[in-house]
Phi, psi and omega in degrees: 000140183228150174282126182259326184199160175228127174264136176240125187243134170253109186283154177060029179300133177081002180248155171301153178299140178277353179249110185304128175088346181224132175297141178216099181223090182295143173251128184235137175254145169236118177267125184252148184231166181286356175255012176079009179261133177240148177232145182249140175215149185241140173276144182277044182227045183283344184223172174086027173062040182231015188294322181293322177295320181297312183297318179292325180292318178300316180293321180293318178291328182300325183293339182277347189248355180301130179092349180277162179279118183292343183277351179269062186295326176296313181300318180291319178301313182295327179292317180291333181278324191253332184287312179290143184302327185271351186305307185287344176285337174067214184100174188302309189289312179304307184291332172297321178293319178296321188294312180298316178299315181299315180301315180298325177293321176293325177296319178295313181300323177292321179291321180298317179264008178052049180216150172294154182301324179301330176293319183286338179274352179132352178094169187287126167265330182243123185289324175210164193240120175294143183232158172233156178274119193252137173073054181290350172296345175263013186076180176225077186206177183295323175252131180276154174201159179281130179262144181239304183286143177308324180295327175296322176293321178296317181293323174297324176294318181295323179299316182292321179298323180296335178273004174103355181286147172236021175210138181228165177224141180212146168261108186274356183244359187292320183255135175275186186290349175259004180079023176270131180277129176060032179266332179292144169271110184260018180258160176090261173218133179291133176289164182307312186291327175297311182293317183294318182292323180295314179296316182297321179296315179290324175298321178293323179289320177301317180295318181293324185268340181084173185295328188282340183285138174269142180236125170259134175260122177254129180244354179053020185062026177281348178251161175255186181305311183296313183285330177292319177291319180300312179290315182305319180293329174293325188271349181306325185293347181268010182050068183281134183294311168199167191242109191260131176046059182286338181222184181310132191291345182247013182252092181293329181296313177294322180298318181294324180294319176296317180301322181287334190253351180237133185269059177220138174300141184259138180232146175191165175150341183292344177238033171240132187238128175072171176301324182292323176294325185278338189308311183295332181285328176290315187292328181261004175059038184271345180235135178263331180233117177266149186225062180294136175265117180298344177277353179216357181271350182129004177089193181292320178305309181286321180302320179294324180290321180297315181295321179293321176298315178302323181299324180290342175254014180063035175270126174282161185237129164233103179298132179283127182227108173214084185193209180272181183296336177295314176300317178302312183296319180299317179300315180299325178293318178289319183293336175296334190263323192284136182285340180267014174302138180248302185197155181253140185270119167257097183289152178305333181291335181285352181258355183278128187306313181302326180286308183298326181278003175287343182236170187289332185232147177244113178260117182228146177292151173243122183053038175083010179226145177263139165274150185269126181300142179243013175288151182303146181077214176279350175082028182207142175211150173296148172286160179297322179298316179296317180292325177293324186273345186279157167284131191222144165227154180237129178252123179221000000 
């Protein structure tokens, strides 16, 4: 079997963003073969002003794999990593291109052997996957909006609980008192009103959810070492499940200092790429929960290796998922297999109809848990309508 062409799609092209306040345009590749089997993979750059880079990277890497055997995913991974001059330097865009192609190759492999990817990776270790409701500062509804008042955070919590979740995640410092995202300076030392509103928001969520609900604090690296420690110590009393991206995502020294000074487990990983990127965090024990994004860490091939490395350091895994349904499906396949799985991220974007309807299947948790898809491959494909409406180029 040989790769004959690669289609690159930019979804929702020419339409307003489906996520209020943030651009959201997933880039998906479809790898086609001479045996009529196609596989889908998504780059982890659907948001954050990187869509053009994602599209270009996928197209550039597609040229390197035409004519290769799609079942040889390790060979193709090494070629994309080592042949381009910039490959071993890595980074978000490079590894996103590698990742999408790798996921699509696993999709082809599963379809070729008529098996879900989790079977090819070793089979289920986990029968079902606990999930949490992610990013409640954007509310928990079909339409997103920025929340300001603590009662709004409490109400978003109640909405998630009604859907069966017993764990939620929130960024309590992202919105200022006027509802502006990332306008506050969260570096140095937090001023009284910043610290108070963050604590009050979390307190309202804890009260609304009760003692048994788990709360994850997400900081998006908007804080530095001083402010992360300052805030973390205030939040310890709310029994926080873990503390995500409290400092610069590639600075293990700062991450270690926060870990030493705050009595909350530390999580990070959506902006750490490949085994080489994770290595210092494993070695200095600065992270307790790793969060590789299969759309930018190197795909399923690399993601599995990262999770296995993490297991030797007693690191739990929550795969980062903030993209389209292709990204969601790939994450579920890997999480089914790894013994150090902790919890699955259901981002608010995964609940929005326009996003879920871009693909053939909608995977949603029931009473806070996912069943693991057993369709061949990753178990997800773009709909014909989505592909027709997307901006597309074909490399052959």
